[in-house]
PAMIGU-73458 format. One line per 10 residues: their letters; for each residue x, y, z of C-alpha. Coordinates in nm, 2 decimals. Layout:
# PAMIGU-73458
A) X/Y/Z; ...;
# end
This chain:
# PAMIGU-73458
MISKNRLKQF) 0.02/-0.01/0.01; 0.15/0.34/-0.11; 0.06/0.59/0.19; -0.08/0.95/0.11; 0.27/1.11/0.18; 0.41/0.91/-0.09; 0.13/0.98/-0.31; 0.21/1.34/-0.24; 0.59/1.28/-0.33; 0.51/1.12/-0.63;
AFGLLTCVVV) 0.26/1.39/-0.77; 0.53/1.67/-0.67; 0.78/1.48/-0.83; 0.55/1.47/-1.12; 0.48/1.81/-1.15; 0.85/1.90/-1.12; 0.90/1.72/-1.42; 0.64/1.86/-1.60; 0.75/2.19/-1.53; 1.12/2.13/-1.62;
ISFHATSASA) 1.00/1.95/-1.95; 0.77/2.28/-2.02; 1.08/2.52/-1.96; 1.33/2.31/-2.18; 1.04/2.28/-2.46; 0.99/2.67/-2.42; 1.34/2.76/-2.41; 1.41/2.52/-2.73; 1.12/2.71/-2.90; 1.27/3.02/-2.86;
QRRKSIPDFT) 1.62/2.91/-2.94; 1.46/2.76/-3.27; 1.27/3.11/-3.35; 1.63/3.31/-3.29; 1.86/3.04/-3.46; 1.84/3.04/-3.83; 2.10/2.79/-3.97; 2.33/2.86/-4.22; 2.41/2.56/-4.44; 2.72/2.68/-4.58;
QGGETDGSHD) 2.86/2.72/-4.25; 2.79/2.39/-4.14; 2.41/2.45/-3.96; 2.21/2.20/-3.89; 1.83/2.12/-3.91; 1.59/2.11/-3.61; 1.47/1.77/-3.71; 1.14/1.94/-3.84; 0.98/1.79/-4.19; 1.12/1.88/-4.53;
WTLGPTGARG) 0.88/2.02/-4.81; 0.79/1.91/-5.17; 0.96/2.13/-5.42; 0.72/2.12/-5.68; 0.77/1.92/-6.00; 1.15/1.91/-5.94; 1.16/1.58/-5.80; 1.35/1.72/-5.48; 1.26/1.76/-5.13; 1.41/2.03/-4.89;
WIYAWKHTAD) 1.41/2.17/-4.57; 1.35/2.53/-4.50; 1.37/2.72/-4.18; 1.02/2.81/-4.03; 0.83/2.95/-3.72; 0.47/2.99/-3.78; 0.58/3.10/-4.14; 0.90/3.06/-4.36; 0.93/3.46/-4.41; 1.29/3.47/-4.24;
ARQILITRVA) 1.43/3.14/-4.46; 1.67/3.25/-4.73; 1.79/2.87/-4.81; 1.65/2.58/-4.88; 1.85/2.24/-4.79; 1.80/1.95/-5.06; 1.71/1.63/-4.83; 1.61/1.43/-5.12; 1.61/1.38/-5.49; 1.39/1.12/-5.67;
KGSPADGILE) 1.56/0.91/-5.93; 1.45/0.96/-6.29; 1.31/1.30/-6.15; 1.38/1.62/-6.32; 1.61/1.73/-6.03; 1.81/1.40/-6.07; 2.17/1.48/-6.15; 2.12/1.82/-6.10; 2.06/1.84/-5.73; 2.16/1.58/-5.46;
AGDVILGIDG) 2.10/1.56/-5.07; 2.30/1.82/-4.89; 2.30/2.08/-5.18; 2.18/2.43/-5.07; 1.95/2.63/-5.29; 2.03/2.99/-5.22; 1.85/3.17/-5.46; 1.69/3.18/-5.80; 1.74/3.34/-6.15; 2.09/3.37/-6.05;
KPFDDDARIQ) 2.03/3.62/-5.74; 2.01/3.49/-5.36; 1.70/3.49/-5.20; 1.58/3.83/-5.07; 1.25/3.74/-4.92; 1.07/3.42/-4.80; 1.28/3.13/-4.97; 0.99/2.88/-5.00; 0.75/3.14/-5.17; 1.04/3.27/-5.40;
FARAVTRAEQ) 1.10/2.93/-5.50; 0.74/2.82/-5.58; 0.67/3.16/-5.78; 0.99/3.04/-6.02; 0.83/2.73/-6.07; 0.53/2.90/-6.18; 0.75/3.10/-6.39; 0.94/2.82/-6.54; 0.65/2.64/-6.62; 0.52/2.91/-6.86;
EESGGVLKLV) 0.59/2.85/-7.25; 0.80/3.12/-7.28; 1.05/3.00/-7.00; 1.03/2.68/-7.17; 1.04/2.47/-6.86; 1.39/2.61/-6.74; 1.41/2.64/-6.35; 1.71/2.86/-6.28; 1.88/2.80/-5.92; 2.16/2.91/-5.74;
RWREGQSVNA) 2.31/2.62/-5.61; 2.58/2.57/-5.33; 2.78/2.24/-5.27; 3.08/2.19/-5.09; 3.20/2.52/-5.05; 3.11/2.63/-5.42; 2.80/2.83/-5.54; 2.72/2.78/-5.93; 2.40/2.86/-6.15; 2.22/2.53/-6.22;
EIQIPVMGTY) 1.93/2.48/-6.44; 1.63/2.20/-6.40; 1.42/2.10/-6.69; 1.07/2.09/-6.58; 0.78/2.01/-6.79; 0.58/2.30/-6.96; 0.24/2.33/-6.79; 0.10/2.68/-6.92; 0.04/2.98/-6.77; -0.24/3.03/-6.53;
SDTAPYDCEK) -0.52/3.28/-6.69; -0.63/3.57/-6.53; -0.96/3.39/-6.43; -0.78/3.07/-6.30; -0.87/2.82/-6.23; -1.16/2.92/-6.44; -1.12/2.92/-6.83; -0.75/2.82/-6.77; -0.54/2.57/-6.97; -0.29/2.52/-6.73;
SAKILELGCE) -0.52/2.43/-6.45; -0.72/2.19/-6.70; -0.40/2.02/-6.79; -0.30/1.96/-6.41; -0.66/1.84/-6.35; -0.58/1.61/-6.65; -0.27/1.46/-6.55; -0.34/1.43/-6.17; -0.68/1.22/-6.27; -0.40/0.97/-6.46;
AIANKRMRYV) -0.15/0.98/-6.15; -0.46/0.89/-5.93; -0.62/0.61/-6.18; -0.25/0.44/-6.17; -0.33/0.37/-5.81; -0.53/0.11/-5.67; -0.78/0.19/-5.43; -0.81/-0.14/-5.24; -1.00/-0.02/-4.93; -1.22/0.28/-4.82;
SIPNSLNALV) -1.04/0.58/-4.69; -1.06/0.96/-4.66; -0.75/1.01/-4.92; -0.92/0.74/-5.15; -1.26/0.88/-5.11; -1.15/1.23/-5.25; -0.93/1.06/-5.52; -1.24/0.90/-5.64; -1.44/1.23/-5.62; -1.17/1.37/-5.84;
LLASGQPKYQ) -1.21/1.08/-6.09; -1.60/1.14/-6.09; -1.55/1.52/-6.14; -1.36/1.45/-6.46; -1.67/1.31/-6.62; -1.42/1.07/-6.80; -1.59/0.74/-6.90; -1.27/0.55/-6.90; -1.26/0.61/-6.50; -1.59/0.44/-6.46;
PILADYARKV) -1.49/0.10/-6.37; -1.26/0.22/-6.11; -1.53/0.44/-5.95; -1.80/0.15/-5.98; -1.55/-0.08/-5.81; -1.51/0.17/-5.56; -1.86/0.25/-5.47; -1.92/-0.12/-5.40; -1.67/-0.12/-5.13; -1.80/0.18/-5.01;
ARYREESFAT) -2.20/0.06/-5.02; -2.05/-0.23/-4.80; -1.83/-0.03/-4.56; -1.86/-0.01/-4.19; -1.62/0.14/-3.94; -1.61/0.20/-3.56; -1.29/0.38/-3.48; -1.34/0.72/-3.57; -1.61/0.63/-3.77; -1.76/1.01/-3.80;
WHYGYSIMFL) -1.44/1.10/-4.01; -1.45/0.81/-4.24; -1.82/0.82/-4.27; -1.85/1.13/-4.39; -1.61/1.15/-4.71; -1.74/0.79/-4.76; -2.10/0.87/-4.82; -2.02/1.21/-4.97; -1.85/1.00/-5.26; -2.11/0.73/-5.27;
AEYVLATGDD) -2.40/1.03/-5.28; -2.22/1.25/-5.56; -2.19/0.92/-5.76; -2.52/0.80/-5.73; -2.59/1.14/-5.86; -2.36/1.16/-6.14; -2.41/0.81/-6.25; -2.77/0.70/-6.16; -2.63/0.37/-6.03; -2.92/0.27/-5.81;
SVMPGLKRLA) -2.73/-0.08/-5.73; -2.54/0.13/-5.42; -2.88/0.26/-5.30; -2.90/0.04/-5.01; -2.56/0.11/-4.86; -2.58/0.47/-4.90; -2.93/0.46/-4.73; -2.75/0.25/-4.43; -2.45/0.48/-4.42; -2.67/0.81/-4.40;
LEAAHGQSKV) -2.89/0.66/-4.15; -2.62/0.52/-3.91; -2.47/0.88/-3.94; -2.83/1.05/-3.85; -2.85/0.83/-3.59; -2.47/0.90/-3.43; -2.61/1.23/-3.38; -2.60/1.40/-3.05; -2.90/1.52/-2.89; -2.74/1.92/-2.98;
GSWGHRFALA) -2.67/1.85/-3.32; -2.30/1.73/-3.32; -2.09/1.43/-3.37; -1.77/1.36/-3.18; -1.45/1.11/-3.29; -1.73/0.85/-3.29; -2.13/0.84/-3.31; -2.32/0.94/-2.96; -2.37/0.72/-2.69; -2.67/0.57/-2.59;
DGRVGGYGCM) -2.77/0.89/-2.39; -2.76/1.14/-2.69; -2.42/1.27/-2.57; -2.10/1.25/-2.76; -1.82/1.06/-2.56; -1.45/1.12/-2.51; -1.35/1.49/-2.62; -1.70/1.58/-2.71; -1.82/1.77/-3.00; -1.57/1.78/-3.32;
NSPGISLTIS) -1.71/2.00/-3.59; -1.47/1.89/-3.85; -1.63/1.52/-3.88; -1.99/1.67/-3.77; -1.99/1.90/-4.09; -1.85/1.65/-4.34; -2.11/1.43/-4.22; -2.38/1.68/-4.26; -2.26/1.76/-4.61; -2.30/1.41/-4.70;
MVLAREAGVN) -2.65/1.38/-4.56; -2.76/1.65/-4.77; -2.61/1.48/-5.07; -2.78/1.17/-4.97; -3.11/1.32/-4.95; -3.04/1.49/-5.29; -2.93/1.14/-5.43; -3.27/0.99/-5.30; -3.24/0.89/-4.94; -3.57/0.97/-4.76;
DPDLDLAITR) -3.63/0.95/-4.43; -3.76/1.20/-4.15; -3.47/1.10/-3.92; -3.21/1.22/-4.20; -3.43/1.55/-4.23; -3.39/1.58/-3.83; -3.05/1.54/-3.82; -2.97/1.79/-4.12; -3.16/2.05/-3.94; -3.01/2.00/-3.63;
SARFLRWYVD) -2.67/2.06/-3.75; -2.76/2.34/-3.94; -2.90/2.51/-3.63; -2.62/2.42/-3.45; -2.36/2.57/-3.69; -2.53/2.87/-3.81; -2.52/3.02/-3.47; -2.18/3.15/-3.59; -2.28/3.36/-3.87; -2.13/3.72/-3.82;
KGAIPYGDHA) -1.94/3.59/-3.47; -1.62/3.43/-3.63; -1.49/3.11/-3.77; -1.65/2.76/-3.69; -1.45/2.64/-3.39; -1.29/2.32/-3.31; -1.61/2.20/-3.10; -1.90/2.35/-2.92; -1.69/2.67/-2.84; -1.69/3.02/-2.84;
PWPGHEDNGK) -1.62/3.17/-3.22; -1.28/3.09/-3.32; -1.10/3.45/-3.32; -0.99/3.42/-3.74; -1.15/3.39/-4.07; -1.07/3.01/-4.09; -1.00/2.71/-3.84; -0.87/2.43/-4.05; -1.13/2.42/-4.34; -1.46/2.44/-4.13;
CSMVAVLFDL) -1.55/2.79/-4.27; -1.53/2.66/-4.62; -1.69/2.36/-4.54; -1.99/2.49/-4.36; -1.98/2.78/-4.71; -2.05/2.45/-4.92; -2.33/2.30/-4.68; -2.54/2.63/-4.64; -2.48/2.67/-5.02; -2.63/2.34/-5.10;
LGDRDAASFF) -2.91/2.43/-4.84; -3.01/2.71/-4.97; -2.91/2.95/-4.70; -2.80/3.26/-4.86; -2.73/3.47/-4.56; -2.49/3.17/-4.39; -2.31/3.08/-4.72; -2.25/3.43/-4.82; -2.06/3.51/-4.47; -1.87/3.17/-4.46;
SKMSTAAYDE) -1.78/3.23/-4.80; -1.64/3.53/-4.74; -1.45/3.43/-4.44; -1.30/3.13/-4.67; -1.20/3.39/-4.90; -1.02/3.59/-4.66; -0.84/3.32/-4.51; -0.56/3.32/-4.77; -0.28/3.34/-4.52; -0.44/3.13/-4.25;
RERGHTGNFF) -0.44/2.80/-4.46; -0.12/2.64/-4.35; -0.26/2.59/-3.98; -0.47/2.34/-3.84; -0.54/2.15/-3.54; -0.31/1.83/-3.57; -0.21/1.94/-3.89; -0.38/2.15/-4.23; -0.50/1.87/-4.44; -0.86/1.99/-4.41;
NMLWAMPGVS) -0.79/2.33/-4.43; -0.65/2.26/-4.81; -0.92/2.04/-4.93; -1.20/2.28/-4.82; -1.05/2.58/-4.91; -1.16/2.67/-5.28; -1.46/2.49/-5.28; -1.55/2.72/-5.04; -1.40/3.02/-5.19; -1.60/2.94/-5.50;
RCGPLATNAY) -1.89/3.01/-5.37; -1.80/3.39/-5.38; -1.79/3.38/-5.74; -1.53/3.36/-6.01; -1.39/3.71/-5.93; -1.33/3.61/-5.57; -1.20/3.27/-5.66; -0.94/3.42/-5.88; -0.83/3.69/-5.61; -0.77/3.42/-5.36;
WQEQAWYYDL) -0.57/3.18/-5.64; -0.36/3.50/-5.67; -0.27/3.46/-5.32; -0.25/3.07/-5.30; -0.14/2.95/-5.63; 0.24/2.93/-5.52; 0.17/2.70/-5.24; -0.01/2.47/-5.51; 0.25/2.46/-5.75; 0.49/2.39/-5.46;
ARGWDVNFPY) 0.30/2.12/-5.35; 0.26/1.93/-5.68; 0.53/1.69/-5.71; 0.68/1.59/-6.05; 0.46/1.29/-6.11; 0.17/1.50/-6.05; 0.08/1.38/-5.71; 0.04/1.59/-5.39; 0.21/1.45/-5.10; 0.09/1.61/-4.75;
QGSPVGEEEH) 0.31/1.94/-4.72; 0.23/1.95/-4.35; 0.22/2.30/-4.15; 0.52/2.52/-4.05; 0.71/2.47/-3.74; 0.54/2.65/-3.45; 0.18/2.55/-3.62; 0.01/2.27/-3.44; 0.12/1.97/-3.67; 0.10/1.65/-3.51;
GKYADFDSTG) 0.18/1.45/-3.82; -0.15/1.28/-3.81; -0.18/1.33/-4.20; 0.19/1.25/-4.27; 0.09/0.93/-4.47; -0.21/1.09/-4.63; -0.24/1.11/-4.99; -0.33/1.48/-5.06; -0.37/1.44/-5.46; -0.77/1.46/-5.43;
AYLLAYALPL) -0.75/1.71/-5.16; -0.58/1.92/-5.42; -0.72/1.84/-5.74; -1.04/1.95/-5.63; -0.99/2.31/-5.66; -0.90/2.23/-6.05; -1.19/2.04/-6.10; -1.43/2.34/-5.99; -1.44/2.47/-6.35; -1.64/2.14/-6.46;
KSLYITGKKP) -1.90/2.20/-6.21; -1.97/1.84/-6.23; -2.01/1.77/-5.84; -2.25/1.92/-5.59; -1.95/2.00/-5.38; -1.78/2.18/-5.68; -2.08/2.39/-5.74; -2.31/2.19/-5.96; -2.58/2.37/-5.83; -2.59/2.77/-5.89;
SSFPALNQSE) -2.48/2.94/-5.59; -2.74/3.06/-5.33; -2.61/3.42/-5.34; -2.48/3.65/-5.61; -2.12/3.65/-5.69; -1.91/3.91/-5.52; -1.84/4.21/-5.77; -1.49/4.38/-5.76; -1.57/4.63/-5.48; -1.68/4.36/-5.27;
VDDVIAAGRG) -1.37/4.11/-5.34; -1.15/4.40/-5.28; -1.31/4.43/-4.95; -1.27/4.05/-4.86; -0.95/4.05/-4.96; -0.85/4.36/-4.76; -0.99/4.17/-4.44; -0.72/3.91/-4.48; -0.43/4.14/-4.46; -0.22/4.18/-4.17;
FFETKTKDRF) -0.28/3.80/-4.06; 0.12/3.80/-4.01; 0.17/4.15/-3.93; 0.56/4.16/-3.97; 0.83/3.93/-4.05; 0.86/3.80/-3.72; 0.49/3.65/-3.73; 0.33/3.89/-3.49; -0.04/3.76/-3.52; -0.35/3.92/-3.45;
RYKHRSEQEL) -0.25/4.29/-3.41; -0.27/4.56/-3.64; 0.00/4.80/-3.44; 0.10/4.97/-3.78; -0.24/5.06/-3.88; -0.37/5.43/-3.80; -0.65/5.55/-3.55; -0.85/5.62/-3.81; -0.78/5.28/-3.96; -0.85/5.11/-3.69;
LSGLSSWSPF) -1.20/5.30/-3.61; -1.31/5.19/-3.98; -1.21/4.86/-3.91; -1.47/4.83/-3.62; -1.73/4.84/-3.91; -1.59/4.55/-4.10; -1.83/4.25/-4.21; -1.55/4.03/-4.09; -1.54/3.95/-3.69; -1.17/3.90/-3.72;
VRKRSALELG) -1.09/4.26/-3.85; -1.33/4.40/-3.58; -1.20/4.22/-3.29; -0.82/4.28/-3.44; -0.91/4.67/-3.44; -1.06/4.66/-3.09; -0.77/4.50/-2.95; -0.53/4.75/-3.09; -0.74/5.07/-3.00; -0.72/4.92/-2.64;
KRKGDFQPAL) -0.35/4.98/-2.65; -0.34/5.32/-2.78; -0.35/5.63/-2.58; -0.63/5.88/-2.70; -1.01/5.93/-2.62; -1.20/5.69/-2.88; -1.48/5.73/-2.67; -1.70/5.99/-2.85; -1.65/5.79/-3.18; -1.71/5.46/-3.03;
MKLLASEDRY) -2.06/5.60/-2.91; -2.13/5.78/-3.25; -2.06/5.39/-3.40; -2.29/5.24/-3.12; -2.59/5.45/-3.23; -2.52/5.37/-3.57; -2.77/5.17/-3.79; -2.51/4.94/-3.91; -2.51/4.62/-3.71; -2.13/4.56/-3.79;
SRYGAIEAFG) -2.05/4.92/-3.64; -2.23/4.85/-3.33; -2.07/4.49/-3.27; -1.72/4.66/-3.33; -1.79/4.93/-3.12; -1.93/4.71/-2.83; -1.60/4.50/-2.82; -1.41/4.81/-2.84; -1.56/4.94/-2.51; -1.47/4.63/-2.34;
KIGRTADPVA) -1.10/4.72/-2.44; -1.08/5.08/-2.35; -1.34/5.09/-2.06; -1.05/5.10/-1.79; -0.90/5.39/-1.96; -1.19/5.59/-2.07; -1.50/5.72/-1.87; -1.61/5.39/-1.71; -1.96/5.52/-1.59; -2.00/5.62/-1.98;
SVAALTTALE) -1.92/5.32/-2.11; -2.10/5.11/-1.86; -2.41/5.30/-1.91; -2.42/5.24/-2.27; -2.28/4.88/-2.29; -2.58/4.82/-2.01; -2.83/4.96/-2.27; -2.72/4.75/-2.51; -2.82/4.44/-2.28; -3.18/4.52/-2.39;
SEDPCIRILA) -3.12/4.48/-2.75; -3.34/4.29/-2.97; -2.99/4.14/-3.16; -2.86/3.86/-2.95; -2.50/3.90/-3.08; -2.52/4.27/-2.91; -2.66/4.14/-2.61; -2.39/3.88/-2.56; -2.07/4.14/-2.69; -2.24/4.35/-2.43;
GEALASIGKP) -2.19/4.10/-2.15; -1.85/4.01/-2.26; -1.74/4.39/-2.30; -1.88/4.46/-1.92; -1.67/4.15/-1.78; -1.37/4.31/-1.96; -1.42/4.64/-1.80; -1.43/4.47/-1.46; -1.50/4.62/-1.14; -1.64/4.96/-1.26;
AIAAVPKMLE) -1.91/4.75/-1.44; -2.06/4.59/-1.10; -2.35/4.81/-1.17; -2.45/4.62/-1.46; -2.47/4.27/-1.28; -2.88/4.30/-1.17; -2.91/4.36/-1.55; -2.71/4.09/-1.66; -2.88/3.86/-1.40; -3.22/3.93/-1.52;
RLAMTDPKND) -3.08/3.85/-1.88; -2.95/3.51/-1.79; -3.26/3.46/-1.59; -3.49/3.46/-1.91; -3.52/3.21/-2.20; -3.63/3.23/-2.55; -3.66/2.87/-2.68; -3.82/3.01/-3.01; -3.52/3.26/-3.12; -3.24/3.11/-2.90;
PRAMEQRFLC) -3.30/2.73/-2.87; -2.96/2.64/-2.71; -2.95/2.92/-2.45; -2.66/3.09/-2.61; -2.70/3.41/-2.47; -2.71/3.23/-2.10; -2.41/3.03/-2.16; -2.19/3.36/-2.25; -2.33/3.54/-1.96; -2.23/3.27/-1.74;
FSLFNRRGGL) -1.87/3.32/-1.83; -1.93/3.68/-1.80; -2.06/3.67/-1.47; -1.89/3.37/-1.28; -1.60/3.26/-1.41; -1.34/3.26/-1.13; -1.10/3.44/-1.37; -1.24/3.76/-1.54; -1.60/3.73/-1.43; -1.79/4.02/-1.26;
IGTSLEGVDR) -1.87/3.83/-0.96; -1.65/3.52/-0.99; -1.47/3.58/-0.66; -1.73/3.77/-0.45; -2.10/3.79/-0.45; -2.10/4.11/-0.21; -2.39/4.33/-0.27; -2.57/4.09/-0.48; -2.93/4.06/-0.48; -2.97/3.68/-0.34;
ELLLRAVQVG) -3.32/3.65/-0.55; -3.19/3.76/-0.88; -2.88/3.57/-0.80; -3.04/3.24/-0.73; -3.32/3.26/-1.04; -3.04/3.30/-1.30; -2.82/3.04/-1.12; -3.12/2.76/-1.19; -3.13/2.87/-1.55; -2.77/2.83/-1.59;
LQNEDGRARG) -2.75/2.49/-1.43; -2.97/2.39/-1.72; -2.75/2.53/-1.98; -2.66/2.26/-2.24; -2.29/2.38/-2.21; -2.07/2.17/-1.97; -1.84/2.47/-1.94; -2.11/2.72/-1.88; -2.25/2.53/-1.57; -1.91/2.48/-1.47;
SLGSVYENLT) -1.82/2.84/-1.41; -2.14/2.85/-1.17; -1.93/2.64/-0.95; -1.77/2.97/-0.82; -2.14/3.06/-0.66; -2.12/2.73/-0.48; -1.80/2.86/-0.29; -1.94/3.20/-0.22; -2.29/3.15/-0.08; -2.39/2.99/0.29;
YEEIKPILPA) -2.56/2.67/0.30; -2.89/2.89/0.42; -2.85/3.10/0.10; -2.78/2.79/-0.11; -3.08/2.58/0.04; -3.35/2.68/-0.20; -3.16/2.57/-0.51; -3.02/2.24/-0.37; -3.28/2.01/-0.58; -3.12/2.22/-0.90;
IHQAIVEPAP) -2.76/2.16/-0.79; -2.89/1.81/-0.73; -3.00/1.77/-1.08; -2.70/1.93/-1.23; -2.53/1.66/-1.08; -2.71/1.34/-1.17; -2.76/1.48/-1.55; -2.46/1.60/-1.70; -2.46/1.86/-1.99; -2.56/1.74/-2.33;
SGIMFASEIR) -2.24/1.95/-2.51; -1.90/2.06/-2.39; -1.83/1.72/-2.24; -1.50/1.79/-2.19; -1.60/2.04/-1.91; -1.91/1.85/-1.81; -1.78/1.71/-1.50; -1.65/2.05/-1.36; -2.01/2.14/-1.21; -2.08/1.77/-1.11;
LSGVALLAKH) -1.74/1.77/-0.90; -1.83/2.13/-0.76; -2.19/1.99/-0.67; -2.08/1.68/-0.50; -1.78/1.90/-0.30; -2.07/2.14/-0.23; -2.30/1.87/-0.08; -2.01/1.73/0.10; -1.92/2.08/0.28; -2.27/2.10/0.39;
RIREGMPLCI) -2.28/1.73/0.52; -2.57/1.66/0.29; -2.61/1.28/0.29; -2.71/1.23/-0.09; -2.37/1.35/-0.21; -2.20/1.04/-0.09; -2.38/0.77/-0.35; -2.33/1.08/-0.61; -1.99/1.07/-0.57; -1.97/0.70/-0.68;
QIMEIDKWGK) -2.23/0.76/-0.93; -2.02/1.03/-1.11; -1.69/0.85/-1.14; -1.79/0.69/-1.50; -1.48/0.49/-1.49; -1.52/0.43/-1.87; -1.56/0.77/-1.98; -1.27/1.03/-2.09; -1.15/1.22/-1.81; -1.22/0.92/-1.56;
KKRIADCLKT) -0.87/1.00/-1.36; -0.91/1.31/-1.23; -1.27/1.27/-1.18; -1.22/0.98/-0.96; -0.95/1.13/-0.74; -1.18/1.43/-0.69; -1.46/1.22/-0.57; -1.25/1.01/-0.35; -1.11/1.31/-0.22; -1.46/1.44/-0.16;
LETYGAAAKP) -1.57/1.15/-0.02; -1.32/1.13/0.28; -1.47/1.45/0.40; -1.74/1.23/0.52; -1.54/1.01/0.73; -1.74/0.75/0.92; -2.07/0.84/0.76; -1.94/0.72/0.43; -1.95/0.35/0.61; -2.28/0.30/0.41;
VLPELRQLEQ) -2.10/0.33/0.07; -1.79/0.09/0.15; -1.94/-0.21/-0.05; -1.97/0.04/-0.39; -1.59/0.15/-0.30; -1.47/-0.22/-0.25; -1.67/-0.31/-0.58; -1.50/0.00/-0.75; -1.17/-0.12/-0.64; -1.21/-0.44/-0.83;
DLLAHRESRM) -1.35/-0.26/-1.14; -1.06/-0.05/-1.16; -0.80/-0.34/-1.12; -0.96/-0.50/-1.42; -1.01/-0.19/-1.60; -0.80/-0.20/-1.94; -0.62/0.13/-1.82; -0.56/-0.03/-1.48; -0.20/0.09/-1.52; -0.27/0.43/-1.59;
LSPVIYQLRD) -0.54/0.44/-1.31; -0.31/0.30/-1.04; -0.24/0.64/-0.85; -0.63/0.65/-0.78; -0.63/0.27/-0.71; -0.37/0.34/-0.43; -0.59/0.65/-0.31; -0.95/0.43/-0.31; -0.75/0.19/-0.09; -0.64/0.44/0.18;
LIQEIANATD) -1.00/0.57/0.15; -1.16/0.24/0.23; -0.94/0.17/0.52; -0.98/0.55/0.64; -1.36/0.48/0.65; -1.34/0.14/0.81; -1.16/0.26/1.07; -1.33/0.59/1.15; -1.56/0.66/1.45; -1.71/1.00/1.43;
VGELRSIQEK) -2.03/1.01/1.21; -2.13/1.35/1.28; -2.45/1.52/1.17; -2.57/1.49/0.83; -2.84/1.70/0.64; -3.06/1.58/0.36; -3.17/1.78/0.02; -3.50/1.76/0.19; -3.34/1.97/0.50; -3.42/1.72/0.80;
KES) -3.12/1.67/1.02; -3.00/1.31/1.06; -2.78/1.15/1.32;
# end
């Protein structure tokens, strides 16, 4: 048996290791940013991935931190035998420049653009490089195939784009799609998009495989792209032999949806909640697109309709607020988050929702400098970019293409396959997609002009194409993602005050947010200008003004700011009310006067217009978060009746994190004060939040701790009930519940049989080794309770004291 002291020593040692590792990792990151290797002087790489160097057949390592802007050399790491670079380049060579001149900017982008120029007919396919080898620099030439020139409307009406698609389809056809996978489904979609009869046998064979396909591990990810291909296949060919498989897959996806309209890594559990980390929007959106296509292909079922409706409602909330995030979270502060805005642009366009489709298509188009980042990798960011952008029309598509064409030419290998490029060092790249064939993912962009698939624009767009002025505005919104070559993100420090004030009226939530952030760093009296914007009839101006109030509120006249924001809480626009609550929380102590109005708003519900109670969710954060919430640390002077009414509503919110913020109230009320809402607290323990699963345990753990603090009998069995040893996050949950049970002392003897059974269950658990610390903790607790003698007084939620 391990003593408590030993456990504490173990925990302290583990924490120390984590701190030390974290320190060294941080130091290494800082060093990497400062140290740019010079390969002509014996410099070495940091071991990060290399890059495909276009159709040369070579790969090279390029210095990167968030981007490659500081790189001026390319170290050759591999050269494919028989490729254009074979015999010209070899591993260890260093490319120092192009066209006889050294790189004077981002080496990767300058190299890629040199490839684009070399592929033009007038260049004859000659790529001119400055090559360093063994102390000598020479001008070298690589002969690459002539592909032509991108037209002024590329990828539309563009011979080069058409040629790349043709050759890419041949490359795909030469592979064997032996099994169903995301890359194979995308490759099959490209062959289908080509409309070439010669690929029909390949497509028919793959369609039969998909129709028989079943998967449990990460099913949501695989099903989305499998159903997508099968539905497009049926729509394009009329082959109804695979319809039973399509219907089965589509309904399995529909039935696997959570009760709030989302999906996780896997389908929802029997209780309608997603397991593991909770909501994952990337597979959820692809599943919804696939179900819309399945319905278009002839799968008619009310369960399918319901799933599509719930998902669309879930996702549509983000219109005008920001990018679709990782899960059921606040809007992501950017134009894109790994392709999800581009995905929903396609989804809402297919659904005919012009406002949502227009907003997310513009977000997608403005995200040209954000494409290389992505959670665990940027595969999906590149996959969905052009299908999402294309919804804005040909002018916008070409404007985006002019910003990004270099990346496509760099990623295209000499055999017209597209290996996964990955993200620059410093981005969140976990190597999840290192083995993914990205050929289909990239070639969908070149298939757009054919408009042969629903995902590439077969149906006319639900909203008018952007005109040149609108395109210029959208492209301008994307400027400044990387403010300087040092990769300073999210700041507009070089913009004038007038530019920042104008940015507050932008259609882009990201531009409004960054403008507000920068204004908050400036000295000056911006309050009059913000008051004027707040009184504007333009809703974007009002949104931006409110965000800016939150940033300047501490330095400006706080009374005037708080008064304006409190009035905004009465707006009919829920977005204004949410932003006003967040701005008041940012102002802090001077905004305490707004707390009664915020509590009133929290206690209100509007099932018709706000079915997911999103306003209540964000008011919970603004009021009760321990860090940043207006009353998260003290309830002094707060009207208890208003407070308890609001807390009861908050405890029913769908979001686990919102509920969790209410734990601060538990800590700051006496038993007599909190007694009226004990039944609501008990219910929030018994029934976990249906969303925000990663945080759903917080309020449950706070609840049982509260019951233990006040010696309430019902808390003991609840501690065991909420451990849920087969669900994500169990280790911390078990440890916290055991610690809470310990406070009951001898009073916990009635649950000893359950604790002894728990020990057996944990010993037999598939993750018993990982759970060994809590098993030792449990054994200590069982012994301690068995030896305890002082039962003490207990209460019940029914209020009667018991001995």
